[in-house]
N, CA, C, O and the ligand as a Tripos MOL2 file, in Angstrom:
@<TRIPOS>MOLECULE
protein
  265   263    67     0     0
PROTEIN
NO_CHARGES

@<TRIPOS>ATOM
      1 N           8.2800   28.8960   23.2790 N.3       1 MET1
      2 CA          7.5900   27.7580   22.6790 C.3       1 MET1
      3 C           6.0900   27.9350   22.8040 C.2       1 MET1
      4 O           5.5900   28.3140   23.8630 O.2       1 MET1
      5 N           5.3840   27.6660   21.7420 N.am      2 ALA2
      6 CA          3.9220   27.7720   21.7770 C.3       2 ALA2
      7 C           3.3370   26.7170   22.7010 C.2       2 ALA2
      8 O           3.7200   25.5470   22.6570 O.2       2 ALA2
      9 N           2.4060   27.1490   23.5350 N.am      3 VAL3
     10 CA          1.8020   26.2550   24.5270 C.3       3 VAL3
     11 C           0.2830   26.3180   24.3830 C.2       3 VAL3
     12 O          -0.2570   27.4070   24.1880 O.2       3 VAL3
     13 N          -0.4210   25.1980   24.4710 N.am      4 PRO4
     14 CA         -1.8830   25.2280   24.3750 C.3       4 PRO4
     15 C          -2.4850   26.0960   25.4670 C.2       4 PRO4
     16 O          -2.0280   26.0870   26.6100 O.2       4 PRO4
     17 N          -3.5190   26.8470   25.0980 N.am      5 LYS5
     18 CA         -4.1120   27.7880   26.0470 C.3       5 LYS5
     19 C          -4.8490   27.0720   27.1660 C.2       5 LYS5
     20 O          -4.7810   27.4830   28.3240 O.2       5 LYS5
     21 N          -5.5640   25.9860   26.8160 N.am      6 ARG6
     22 CA         -6.2610   25.2480   27.8710 C.3       6 ARG6
     23 C          -6.1310   23.7420   27.6740 C.2       6 ARG6
     24 O          -5.7750   23.2340   26.6110 O.2       6 ARG6
     25 N          -6.4410   23.0800   28.7560 N.am      7 LYS7
     26 CA         -6.3340   21.6220   28.7650 C.3       7 LYS7
     27 C          -7.3440   21.0020   27.7880 C.2       7 LYS7
     28 O          -8.4870   21.4470   27.6910 O.2       7 LYS7
     29 N          -6.9020   19.9830   27.0810 N.am      8 LEU8
     30 CA         -7.7880   19.2600   26.1670 C.3       8 LEU8
     31 C          -8.5900   18.2380   26.9750 C.2       8 LEU8
     32 O          -8.0160   17.4330   27.7100 O.2       8 LEU8
     33 N          -9.9020   18.2720   26.8390 N.am      9 SER9
     34 CA        -10.7290   17.3370   27.6090 C.3       9 SER9
     35 C         -10.5280   15.9060   27.1000 C.2       9 SER9
     36 O         -10.1060   15.6780   25.9660 O.2       9 SER9
     37 N         -10.8460   14.9570   27.9760 N.am     10 HIS10
     38 CA        -10.7560   13.5500   27.5780 C.3      10 HIS10
     39 C         -11.6440   13.2950   26.3750 C.2      10 HIS10
     40 O         -11.2900   12.5460   25.4650 O.2      10 HIS10
     41 N         -12.8260   13.9440   26.3910 N.am     11 SER11
     42 CA        -13.7870   13.7650   25.3100 C.3      11 SER11
     43 C         -13.2160   14.2360   23.9800 C.2      11 SER11
     44 O         -13.3450   13.5560   22.9610 O.2      11 SER11
     45 N         -12.5890   15.3990   24.0000 N.am     12 ARG12
     46 CA        -12.0550   15.9540   22.7570 C.3      12 ARG12
     47 C         -10.8870   15.1040   22.2410 C.2      12 ARG12
     48 O         -10.7420   14.8730   21.0400 O.2      12 ARG12
     49 N         -10.0900   14.6640   23.1560 N.am     13 LYS13
     50 CA         -8.9640   13.8020   22.7870 C.3      13 LYS13
     51 C          -9.4800   12.5110   22.1490 C.2      13 LYS13
     52 O          -8.9600   12.0400   21.1370 O.2      13 LYS13
     53 N         -10.5320   11.9510   22.7830 N.am     14 GLY14
     54 CA        -11.1110   10.7140   22.2670 C.3      14 GLY14
     55 C         -11.7390   10.9060   20.9050 C.2      14 GLY14
     56 O         -11.6390   10.0450   20.0310 O.2      14 GLY14
     57 N         -12.3950   12.0560   20.7310 N.am     15 SER15
     58 CA        -13.0440   12.3510   19.4500 C.3      15 SER15
     59 C         -12.0190   12.4330   18.3310 C.2      15 SER15
     60 O         -12.2520   11.9500   17.2230 O.2      15 SER15
     61 N         -10.8770   13.0540   18.6330 N.am     16 ARG16
     62 CA         -9.8280   13.1720   17.6250 C.3      16 ARG16
     63 C          -9.3000   11.8010   17.2450 C.2      16 ARG16
     64 O          -9.0000   11.5350   16.0810 O.2      16 ARG16
     65 N          -9.1910   10.9330   18.2450 N.am     17 ARG17
     66 CA         -8.6130    9.6100   17.9930 C.3      17 ARG17
     67 C          -9.6320    8.6050   17.4760 C.2      17 ARG17
     68 O          -9.3050    7.4340   17.2810 O.2      17 ARG17
     69 N         -10.8570    9.0500   17.2540 N.am     18 ALA18
     70 CA        -11.9000    8.1510   16.7470 C.3      18 ALA18
     71 C         -11.5290    7.5990   15.3780 C.2      18 ALA18
     72 O         -12.0160    6.5380   14.9860 O.2      18 ALA18
     73 N         -10.6760    8.3040   14.6500 N.am     19 HIS19
     74 CA        -10.3090    7.8790   13.2990 C.3      19 HIS19
     75 C          -8.9680    7.1540   13.2740 C.2      19 HIS19
     76 O          -8.4230    6.9000   12.1990 O.2      19 HIS19
     77 N          -8.4320    6.8200   14.4420 N.am     20 HIS20
     78 CA         -7.0930    6.2330   14.4960 C.3      20 HIS20
     79 C          -7.0790    4.7090   14.4950 C.2      20 HIS20
     80 O          -6.0200    4.0990   14.6450 O.2      20 HIS20
     81 N          -8.2290    4.1000   14.3280 N.am     21 ALA21
     82 CA         -8.2830    2.6380   14.3790 C.3      21 ALA21
     83 C          -7.4480    2.0200   13.2540 C.2      21 ALA21
     84 O          -7.3580    2.5750   12.1590 O.2      21 ALA21
     85 N          -6.8520    0.8880   13.5330 N.am     22 ILE22
     86 CA         -6.0680    0.1700   12.5360 C.3      22 ILE22
     87 C          -7.0220   -0.5470   11.5920 C.2      22 ILE22
     88 O          -7.9590   -1.2130   12.0310 O.2      22 ILE22
     89 N          -6.7800   -0.4070   10.3060 N.am     23 GLY23
     90 CA         -7.6390   -1.0250    9.2990 C.3      23 GLY23
     91 C          -7.3590   -2.5110    9.1710 C.2      23 GLY23
     92 O          -6.3740   -3.0300    9.6980 O.2      23 GLY23
     93 N          -8.2470   -3.1750    8.4600 N.am     24 LYS24
     94 CA         -8.0710   -4.6000    8.2440 C.3      24 LYS24
     95 C          -6.9330   -4.8170    7.2420 C.2      24 LYS24
     96 O          -6.7900   -4.0430    6.2960 O.2      24 LYS24
     97 N          -6.1270   -5.8590    7.4400 N.am     25 PRO25
     98 CA         -5.0640   -6.1250    6.4660 C.3      25 PRO25
     99 C          -5.6560   -6.5720    5.1370 C.2      25 PRO25
    100 O          -6.6780   -7.2580    5.1050 O.2      25 PRO25
    101 N          -5.0230   -6.1890    4.0630 N.am     26 ASN26
    102 CA         -5.4820   -6.5290    2.7310 C.3      26 ASN26
    103 C          -4.9840   -7.9270    2.3730 C.2      26 ASN26
    104 O          -3.8130   -8.1100    2.0390 O.2      26 ASN26
    105 N          -5.8780   -8.9090    2.4460 N.am     27 LEU27
    106 CA         -5.4840  -10.2950    2.1930 C.3      27 LEU27
    107 C          -6.2710  -10.8490    1.0200 C.2      27 LEU27
    108 O          -7.4120  -10.4540    0.7790 O.2      27 LEU27
    109 N          -5.6510  -11.7650    0.2950 N.am     28 ARG28
    110 CA         -6.3640  -12.4330   -0.7870 C.3      28 ARG28
    111 C          -6.0150  -13.9230   -0.7510 C.2      28 ARG28
    112 O          -4.9030  -14.2940   -0.3740 O.2      28 ARG28
    113 N          -6.9730  -14.7790   -1.1460 N.am     29 PRO29
    114 CA         -6.6870  -16.2090   -1.1230 C.3      29 PRO29
    115 C          -5.7270  -16.6010   -2.2410 C.2      29 PRO29
    116 O          -5.7990  -16.0760   -3.3520 O.2      29 PRO29
    117 N          -4.8420  -17.5190   -1.9340 N.am     30 CYS30
    118 CA         -3.8900  -18.0240   -2.9340 C.3      30 CYS30
    119 C          -4.6390  -18.8210   -3.9890 C.2      30 CYS30
    120 O          -5.4400  -19.6880   -3.6400 O.2      30 CYS30
    121 N          -4.4010  -18.5530   -5.2760 N.am     31 PRO31
    122 CA         -5.0760  -19.3230   -6.3220 C.3      31 PRO31
    123 C          -4.6520  -20.7830   -6.3640 C.2      31 PRO31
    124 O          -5.3690  -21.6300   -6.8960 O.2      31 PRO31
    125 N          -3.4760  -21.0760   -5.7960 N.am     32 ASN32
    126 CA         -2.9780  -22.4490   -5.8240 C.3      32 ASN32
    127 C          -3.4670  -23.2680   -4.6370 C.2      32 ASN32
    128 O          -4.0020  -24.3620   -4.8150 O.2      32 ASN32
    129 N          -3.2830  -22.7390   -3.4150 N.am     33 CYS33
    130 CA         -3.6280  -23.5380   -2.2400 C.3      33 CYS33
    131 C          -4.7930  -22.9650   -1.4400 C.2      33 CYS33
    132 O          -5.3640  -23.6550   -0.5950 O.2      33 CYS33
    133 N          -5.1500  -21.7050   -1.6990 N.am     34 GLY34
    134 CA         -6.3210  -21.1520   -1.0270 C.3      34 GLY34
    135 C          -6.0530  -20.4700    0.2970 C.2      34 GLY34
    136 O          -6.9580  -19.8590    0.8660 O.2      34 GLY34
    137 N          -4.8200  -20.5580    0.8080 N.am     35 SER35
    138 CA         -4.5370  -19.8820    2.0710 C.3      35 SER35
    139 C          -4.3800  -18.3850    1.8370 C.2      35 SER35
    140 O          -3.9560  -17.9620    0.7610 O.2      35 SER35
    141 N          -4.7170  -17.5980    2.8240 N.am     36 TYR36
    142 CA         -4.7180  -16.1530    2.6520 C.3      36 TYR36
    143 C          -3.3290  -15.5550    2.8590 C.2      36 TYR36
    144 O          -2.5700  -15.9990    3.7220 O.2      36 TYR36
    145 N          -3.0110  -14.5470    2.0580 N.am     37 GLY37
    146 CA         -1.7250  -13.8790    2.1650 C.3      37 GLY37
    147 C          -1.7770  -12.5240    1.4990 C.2      37 GLY37
    148 O          -2.8270  -12.1150    1.0020 O.2      37 GLY37
    149 N          -0.6640  -11.8250    1.4820 N.am     38 LEU38
    150 CA         -0.6070  -10.4980    0.8950 C.3      38 LEU38
    151 C          -0.6970  -10.5770   -0.6260 C.2      38 LEU38
    152 O          -0.1450  -11.5010   -1.2240 O.2      38 LEU38
    153 N          -1.3870   -9.6200   -1.2690 N.am     39 PRO39
    154 CA         -1.4570   -9.6130   -2.7200 C.3      39 PRO39
    155 C          -0.1090   -9.2350   -3.3410 C.2      39 PRO39
    156 O           0.6710   -8.4980   -2.7360 O.2      39 PRO39
    157 N           0.1570   -9.7320   -4.5280 N.am     40 HIS40
    158 CA          1.3920   -9.4610   -5.2780 C.3      40 HIS40
    159 C           2.6190   -9.9820   -4.5530 C.2      40 HIS40
    160 O           3.7140   -9.4420   -4.7150 O.2      40 HIS40
    161 N           2.4440  -11.0350   -3.7470 N.am     41 ARG41
    162 CA          3.5730  -11.6360   -3.0380 C.3      41 ARG41
    163 C           3.5000  -13.1470   -3.2280 C.2      41 ARG41
    164 O           2.4340  -13.7060   -3.4850 O.2      41 ARG41
    165 N           4.6620  -13.7970   -3.0950 N.am     42 VAL42
    166 CA          4.6970  -15.2440   -3.1440 C.3      42 VAL42
    167 C           3.8960  -15.7900   -1.9660 C.2      42 VAL42
    168 O           3.9760  -15.2770   -0.8500 O.2      42 VAL42
    169 N           3.1280  -16.8350   -2.2350 N.am     43 CYS43
    170 CA          2.3570  -17.4670   -1.1590 C.3      43 CYS43
    171 C           3.3260  -18.1150   -0.1750 C.2      43 CYS43
    172 O           4.1830  -18.9080   -0.5660 O.2      43 CYS43
    173 N           3.1850  -17.7710    1.1020 N.am     44 THR44
    174 CA          4.1070  -18.3080    2.1110 C.3      44 THR44
    175 C           3.7860  -19.7610    2.4470 C.2      44 THR44
    176 O           4.6300  -20.4720    2.9930 O.2      44 THR44
    177 N           2.5760  -20.2040    2.1280 N.am     45 ALA45
    178 CA          2.1720  -21.5640    2.4820 C.3      45 ALA45
    179 C           2.6470  -22.5830    1.4430 C.2      45 ALA45
    180 O           3.1350  -23.6530    1.8060 O.2      45 ALA45
    181 N           2.5060  -22.2570    0.1430 N.am     46 CYS46
    182 CA          2.8470  -23.2390   -0.8850 C.3      46 CYS46
    183 C           4.0190  -22.7900   -1.7620 C.2      46 CYS46
    184 O           4.5390  -23.5920   -2.5370 O.2      46 CYS46
    185 N           4.4490  -21.5170   -1.6570 N.am     47 GLY47
    186 CA          5.6020  -21.0600   -2.4260 C.3      47 GLY47
    187 C           5.3260  -20.7770   -3.8770 C.2      47 GLY47
    188 O           6.2590  -20.7050   -4.6770 O.2      47 GLY47
    189 N           4.0580  -20.6120   -4.2450 N.am     48 TYR48
    190 CA          3.6990  -20.3480   -5.6250 C.3      48 TYR48
    191 C           3.5040  -18.8610   -5.8650 C.2      48 TYR48
    192 O           3.0360  -18.1320   -4.9900 O.2      48 TYR48
    193 N           3.8650  -18.4260   -7.0490 N.am     49 TYR49
    194 CA          3.5320  -17.0860   -7.4990 C.3      49 TYR49
    195 C           3.4110  -17.0890   -9.0130 C.2      49 TYR49
    196 O           4.2730  -17.6270   -9.7070 O.2      49 TYR49
    197 N           2.3450  -16.4910   -9.5270 N.am     50 LYS50
    198 CA          2.0630  -16.4450  -10.9640 C.3      50 LYS50
    199 C           2.0920  -17.8350  -11.5880 C.2      50 LYS50
    200 O           2.6080  -18.0180  -12.6900 O.2      50 LYS50
    201 N           1.5410  -18.8040  -10.8840 N.am     51 GLY51
    202 CA          1.3910  -20.1440  -11.4430 C.3      51 GLY51
    203 C           2.6400  -20.9880  -11.4640 C.2      51 GLY51
    204 O           2.6330  -22.0720  -12.0480 O.2      51 GLY51
    205 N           3.7240  -20.5260  -10.8420 N.am     52 ARG52
    206 CA          4.9090  -21.3720  -10.7980 C.3      52 ARG52
    207 C           5.4710  -21.4260   -9.3860 C.2      52 ARG52
    208 O           5.2590  -20.5290   -8.5700 O.2      52 ARG52
    209 N           6.2040  -22.5240   -9.1240 N.am     53 GLN53
    210 CA          6.8120  -22.7250   -7.8160 C.3      53 GLN53
    211 C           8.0340  -21.8280   -7.6940 C.2      53 GLN53
    212 O           8.9800  -21.9520   -8.4730 O.2      53 GLN53
    213 N           8.0180  -20.9390   -6.7360 N.am     54 VAL54
    214 CA          9.1260  -20.0230   -6.5530 C.3      54 VAL54
    215 C          10.0990  -20.5810   -5.5150 C.2      54 VAL54
    216 O          11.3140  -20.4810   -5.6800 O.2      54 VAL54
    217 N           9.5710  -21.1560   -4.4680 N.am     55 PHE55
    218 CA         10.4240  -21.8290   -3.4790 C.3      55 PHE55
    219 C           9.6420  -22.9860   -2.8810 C.2      55 PHE55
    220 O           8.4110  -23.0060   -2.9140 O.2      55 PHE55
    221 N          10.3680  -23.9420   -2.3370 N.am     56 ILE56
    222 CA          9.7080  -25.0710   -1.6850 C.3      56 ILE56
    223 C           9.5560  -24.7270   -0.2050 C.2      56 ILE56
    224 O          10.5530  -24.5750    0.5020 O.2      56 ILE56
    225 N           8.3350  -24.6040    0.2600 N.am     57 PRO57
    226 CA          8.1520  -24.2430    1.6720 C.3      57 PRO57
    227 C           8.5890  -25.3810    2.5890 C.2      57 PRO57
    228 O           8.3460  -26.5590    2.3240 O.2      57 PRO57
    229 N           9.2460  -24.9790    3.6810 N.am     58 ARG58
    230 CA          9.6620  -25.9840    4.6620 C.3      58 ARG58
    231 C           8.4460  -26.5020    5.4050 C.2      58 ARG58
    232 O           7.4550  -25.7940    5.5850 O.2      58 ARG58
    233 N           8.5430  -27.7580    5.8340 N.am     59 ALA59
    234 CA          7.4440  -28.3420    6.6080 C.3      59 ALA59
    235 C           7.2620  -27.5600    7.8930 C.2      59 ALA59
    236 O           8.2220  -27.2880    8.6150 O.2      59 ALA59
    237 N           6.0360  -27.2080    8.1650 N.am     60 ARG60
    238 CA          5.7560  -26.3750    9.3390 C.3      60 ARG60
    239 C           5.9870  -27.1570   10.6240 C.2      60 ARG60
    240 O           5.4170  -28.2250   10.8470 O.2      60 ARG60
    241 N           6.8460  -26.5830   11.4570 N.am     61 LYS61
    242 CA          7.0800  -27.2050   12.7590 C.3      61 LYS61
    243 C           6.0280  -26.7340   13.7450 C.2      61 LYS61
    244 O           5.6060  -25.5780   13.7100 O.2      61 LYS61
    245 N           5.6110  -27.6190   14.6120 N.am     62 ALA62
    246 CA          4.6690  -27.2150   15.6620 C.3      62 ALA62
    247 C           5.3640  -26.2310   16.5780 C.2      62 ALA62
    248 O           6.5290  -26.4160   16.9290 O.2      62 ALA62
    249 N           4.6500  -25.1840   16.9690 N.am     63 LYS63
    250 CA          5.2650  -24.1470   17.7950 C.3      63 LYS63
    251 C           5.6360  -24.6870   19.1700 C.2      63 LYS63
    252 O           4.9310  -25.5100   19.7550 O.2      63 LYS63
    253 N           6.7600  -24.1980   19.6590 N.am     64 LYS64
    254 CA          7.2940  -24.5850   20.9740 C.3      64 LYS64
    255 C           7.4770  -26.0900   21.0690 C.2      64 LYS64
    256 O           7.0920  -26.7350   22.0440 O.2      64 LYS64
    257 N           8.0820  -26.6210   20.0120 N.am     65 GLU65
    258 CA          8.3810  -28.0430   20.0160 C.3      65 GLU65
    259 C           9.8020  -28.2120   20.5540 C.2      65 GLU65
    260 O          10.6840  -27.4320   20.1960 O.2      65 GLU65
    261 N          10.0370  -29.1780   21.3750 N.am     66 GLU66
    262 CA         11.3860  -29.4310   21.8750 C.3      66 GLU66
    263 C          11.4040  -30.5730   22.8650 C.2      66 GLU66
    264 O          12.4640  -30.9200   23.3870 O.2      66 GLU66
    265 ZN         -0.5270  -20.9720   -1.8210 Zn       67 ZN67
@<TRIPOS>BOND
     1     1     2 1
     2     2     3 1
     3     3     4 2
     4     3     5 am
     5     5     6 1
     6     6     7 1
     7     7     8 2
     8     7     9 am
     9     9    10 1
    10    10    11 1
    11    11    12 2
    12    11    13 am
    13    13    14 1
    14    14    15 1
    15    15    16 2
    16    15    17 am
    17    17    18 1
    18    18    19 1
    19    19    20 2
    20    19    21 am
    21    21    22 1
    22    22    23 1
    23    23    24 2
    24    23    25 am
    25    25    26 1
    26    26    27 1
    27    27    28 2
    28    27    29 am
    29    29    30 1
    30    30    31 1
    31    31    32 2
    32    31    33 am
    33    33    34 1
    34    34    35 1
    35    35    36 2
    36    35    37 am
    37    37    38 1
    38    38    39 1
    39    39    40 2
    40    39    41 am
    41    41    42 1
    42    42    43 1
    43    43    44 2
    44    43    45 am
    45    45    46 1
    46    46    47 1
    47    47    48 2
    48    47    49 am
    49    49    50 1
    50    50    51 1
    51    51    52 2
    52    51    53 am
    53    53    54 1
    54    54    55 1
    55    55    56 2
    56    55    57 am
    57    57    58 1
    58    58    59 1
    59    59    60 2
    60    59    61 am
    61    61    62 1
    62    62    63 1
    63    63    64 2
    64    63    65 am
    65    65    66 1
    66    66    67 1
    67    67    68 2
    68    67    69 am
    69    69    70 1
    70    70    71 1
    71    71    72 2
    72    71    73 am
    73    73    74 1
    74    74    75 1
    75    75    76 2
    76    75    77 am
    77    77    78 1
    78    78    79 1
    79    79    80 2
    80    79    81 am
    81    81    82 1
    82    82    83 1
    83    83    84 2
    84    83    85 am
    85    85    86 1
    86    86    87 1
    87    87    88 2
    88    87    89 am
    89    89    90 1
    90    90    91 1
    91    91    92 2
    92    91    93 am
    93    93    94 1
    94    94    95 1
    95    95    96 2
    96    95    97 am
    97    97    98 1
    98    98    99 1
    99    99   100 2
   100    99   101 am
   101   101   102 1
   102   102   103 1
   103   103   104 2
   104   103   105 am
   105   105   106 1
   106   106   107 1
   107   107   108 2
   108   107   109 am
   109   109   110 1
   110   110   111 1
   111   111   112 2
   112   111   113 am
   113   113   114 1
   114   114   115 1
   115   115   116 2
   116   115   117 am
   117   117   118 1
   118   118   119 1
   119   119   120 2
   120   119   121 am
   121   121   122 1
   122   122   123 1
   123   123   124 2
   124   123   125 am
   125   125   126 1
   126   126   127 1
   127   127   128 2
   128   127   129 am
   129   129   130 1
   130   130   131 1
   131   131   132 2
   132   131   133 am
   133   133   134 1
   134   134   135 1
   135   135   136 2
   136   135   137 am
   137   137   138 1
   138   138   139 1
   139   139   140 2
   140   139   141 am
   141   141   142 1
   142   142   143 1
   143   143   144 2
   144   143   145 am
   145   145   146 1
   146   146   147 1
   147   147   148 2
   148   147   149 am
   149   149   150 1
   150   150   151 1
   151   151   152 2
   152   151   153 am
   153   153   154 1
   154   154   155 1
   155   155   156 2
   156   155   157 am
   157   157   158 1
   158   158   159 1
   159   159   160 2
   160   159   161 am
   161   161   162 1
   162   162   163 1
   163   163   164 2
   164   163   165 am
   165   165   166 1
   166   166   167 1
   167   167   168 2
   168   167   169 am
   169   169   170 1
   170   170   171 1
   171   171   172 2
   172   171   173 am
   173   173   174 1
   174   174   175 1
   175   175   176 2
   176   175   177 am
   177   177   178 1
   178   178   179 1
   179   179   180 2
   180   179   181 am
   181   181   182 1
   182   182   183 1
   183   183   184 2
   184   183   185 am
   185   185   186 1
   186   186   187 1
   187   187   188 2
   188   187   189 am
   189   189   190 1
   190   190   191 1
   191   191   192 2
   192   191   193 am
   193   193   194 1
   194   194   195 1
   195   195   196 2
   196   195   197 am
   197   197   198 1
   198   198   199 1
   199   199   200 2
   200   199   201 am
   201   201   202 1
   202   202   203 1
   203   203   204 2
   204   203   205 am
   205   205   206 1
   206   206   207 1
   207   207   208 2
   208   207   209 am
   209   209   210 1
   210   210   211 1
   211   211   212 2
   212   211   213 am
   213   213   214 1
   214   214   215 1
   215   215   216 2
   216   215   217 am
   217   217   218 1
   218   218   219 1
   219   219   220 2
   220   219   221 am
   221   221   222 1
   222   222   223 1
   223   223   224 2
   224   223   225 am
   225   225   226 1
   226   226   227 1
   227   227   228 2
   228   227   229 am
   229   229   230 1
   230   230   231 1
   231   231   232 2
   232   231   233 am
   233   233   234 1
   234   234   235 1
   235   235   236 2
   236   235   237 am
   237   237   238 1
   238   238   239 1
   239   239   240 2
   240   239   241 am
   241   241   242 1
   242   242   243 1
   243   243   244 2
   244   243   245 am
   245   245   246 1
   246   246   247 1
   247   247   248 2
   248   247   249 am
   249   249   250 1
   250   250   251 1
   251   251   252 2
   252   251   253 am
   253   253   254 1
   254   254   255 1
   255   255   256 2
   256   255   257 am
   257   257   258 1
   258   258   259 1
   259   259   260 2
   260   259   261 am
   261   261   262 1
   262   262   263 1
   263   263   264 2
@<TRIPOS>SUBSTRUCTURE
     1 MET1         2 RESIDUE 1 A MET
     2 ALA2         6 RESIDUE 1 A ALA
     3 VAL3        10 RESIDUE 1 A VAL
     4 PRO4        14 RESIDUE 1 A PRO
     5 LYS5        18 RESIDUE 1 A LYS
     6 ARG6        22 RESIDUE 1 A ARG
     7 LYS7        26 RESIDUE 1 A LYS
     8 LEU8        30 RESIDUE 1 A LEU
     9 SER9        34 RESIDUE 1 A SER
    10 HIS10       38 RESIDUE 1 A HIS
    11 SER11       42 RESIDUE 1 A SER
    12 ARG12       46 RESIDUE 1 A ARG
    13 LYS13       50 RESIDUE 1 A LYS
    14 GLY14       54 RESIDUE 1 A GLY
    15 SER15       58 RESIDUE 1 A SER
    16 ARG16       62 RESIDUE 1 A ARG
    17 ARG17       66 RESIDUE 1 A ARG
    18 ALA18       70 RESIDUE 1 A ALA
    19 HIS19       74 RESIDUE 1 A HIS
    20 HIS20       78 RESIDUE 1 A HIS
    21 ALA21       82 RESIDUE 1 A ALA
    22 ILE22       86 RESIDUE 1 A ILE
    23 GLY23       90 RESIDUE 1 A GLY
    24 LYS24       94 RESIDUE 1 A LYS
    25 PRO25       98 RESIDUE 1 A PRO
    26 ASN26      102 RESIDUE 1 A ASN
    27 LEU27      106 RESIDUE 1 A LEU
    28 ARG28      110 RESIDUE 1 A ARG
    29 PRO29      114 RESIDUE 1 A PRO
    30 CYS30      118 RESIDUE 1 A CYS
    31 PRO31      122 RESIDUE 1 A PRO
    32 ASN32      126 RESIDUE 1 A ASN
    33 CYS33      130 RESIDUE 1 A CYS
    34 GLY34      134 RESIDUE 1 A GLY
    35 SER35      138 RESIDUE 1 A SER
    36 TYR36      142 RESIDUE 1 A TYR
    37 GLY37      146 RESIDUE 1 A GLY
    38 LEU38      150 RESIDUE 1 A LEU
    39 PRO39      154 RESIDUE 1 A PRO
    40 HIS40      158 RESIDUE 1 A HIS
    41 ARG41      162 RESIDUE 1 A ARG
    42 VAL42      166 RESIDUE 1 A VAL
    43 CYS43      170 RESIDUE 1 A CYS
    44 THR44      174 RESIDUE 1 A THR
    45 ALA45      178 RESIDUE 1 A ALA
    46 CYS46      182 RESIDUE 1 A CYS
    47 GLY47      186 RESIDUE 1 A GLY
    48 TYR48      190 RESIDUE 1 A TYR
    49 TYR49      194 RESIDUE 1 A TYR
    50 LYS50      198 RESIDUE 1 A LYS
    51 GLY51      202 RESIDUE 1 A GLY
    52 ARG52      206 RESIDUE 1 A ARG
    53 GLN53      210 RESIDUE 1 A GLN
    54 VAL54      214 RESIDUE 1 A VAL
    55 PHE55      218 RESIDUE 1 A PHE
    56 ILE56      222 RESIDUE 1 A ILE
    57 PRO57      226 RESIDUE 1 A PRO
    58 ARG58      230 RESIDUE 1 A ARG
    59 ALA59      234 RESIDUE 1 A ALA
    60 ARG60      238 RESIDUE 1 A ARG
    61 LYS61      242 RESIDUE 1 A LYS
    62 ALA62      246 RESIDUE 1 A ALA
    63 LYS63      250 RESIDUE 1 A LYS
    64 LYS64      254 RESIDUE 1 A LYS
    65 GLU65      258 RESIDUE 1 A GLU
    66 GLU66      262 RESIDUE 1 A GLU
    67 ZN67       265 GROUP 0 **** ****
């Protein structure tokens, strides 16, 4: 099995990973309600897509309610 000839320094490892940052998610405001969501998808907040109601969103429950 091929084995690296010498140890990779912390600096070199870090330099290689300098480009590994996670990018910003691609979000766009809903034309109907204005909340942000993924493009080309039904709005999860109001259930609209292409100017029509696709589903009726359930009323949001407060988290950890009980
Ligand atoms: Zn919406």
